[in-house]
C-alpha positions in Angstrom: 103.1 96.5 82.7 101.9 98.6 85.2 98.0 99.4 85.6 97.9 103.1 87.1 94.6 105.3 87.9 92.9 108.2 87.5 90.3 110.7 88.5 88.8 113.9 87.0 90.7 117.1 88.3 87.6 118.9 88.1 84.5 116.2 88.6 81.7 119.0 87.5 83.0 119.2 84.1 83.8 115.6 83.5 82.3 112.3 81.9 80.9 109.4 84.1 84.1 107.7 83.1 86.3 110.0 84.9 84.1 111.1 87.4 84.1 107.6 88.7 87.8 106.8 88.1 89.2 104.4 85.7 92.6 102.4 84.9 94.7 101.9 81.9 97.6 99.5 81.4 100.7 101.8 80.3 104.2 101.1 79.4 106.5 103.3 81.5 107.7 105.0 78.6 104.4 106.1 77.1 103.6 109.6 77.4 101.9 111.1 81.0 97.7 111.0 80.6 97.0 114.4 81.7 93.1 114.2 80.3 90.4 111.9 79.7 90.1 109.7 76.6 86.5 109.0 76.5 85.6 113.1 77.3 89.0 115.1 77.1 88.6 116.4 80.4 91.8 116.7 82.5 92.5 113.9 84.8 95.2 113.5 87.7 96.6 110.4 88.7 96.1 108.4 92.0 97.8 106.3 93.9 96.3 103.2 94.7 96.6 100.1 97.1 99.1 97.6 95.8 97.5 94.2 95.0 100.0 91.8 96.6 99.4 89.9 99.4 95.7 89.9 99.4 95.6 86.4 101.1 97.1 86.1 104.4 97.1 82.5 104.3 98.5 82.1 101.0 101.2 84.4 101.9 101.8 82.1 105.1 102.4 79.0 102.9 104.8 80.9 100.1 107.0 82.3 102.9 107.5 79.3 105.0 108.1 77.6 101.3 110.2 79.9 100.6 112.1 79.0 104.3 111.0 82.0 106.2 109.9 81.3 110.0 107.0 83.1 111.6 107.6 84.6 115.0 104.5 84.6 117.2 105.0 87.6 119.8 104.4 85.9 123.8 105.5 89.1 125.8 107.6 92.1 125.9 111.2 91.3 124.4 109.6 87.4 123.7 108.9 85.3 120.4 108.2 81.5 120.0 109.0 80.4 116.6 105.8 79.2 114.7 106.9 77.2 111.9 
């Protein structure tokens, strides 16, 4: 299930939880969250960074194992195959 991030729509009328932002694991079929579960103040969904490819070396290793090649740019229009 995806994790969604929320923050207070109006920080001046919010509890510490929604002022700082919070995450909820929700199904796509669950109703939209429009208020903080703790204090009831209005919240909005925040677009967060995806959690994929955190380690470049790990991503390179997985790509190599899957049969992909990595190219290194040598100059304008010139590339060298690294693996």
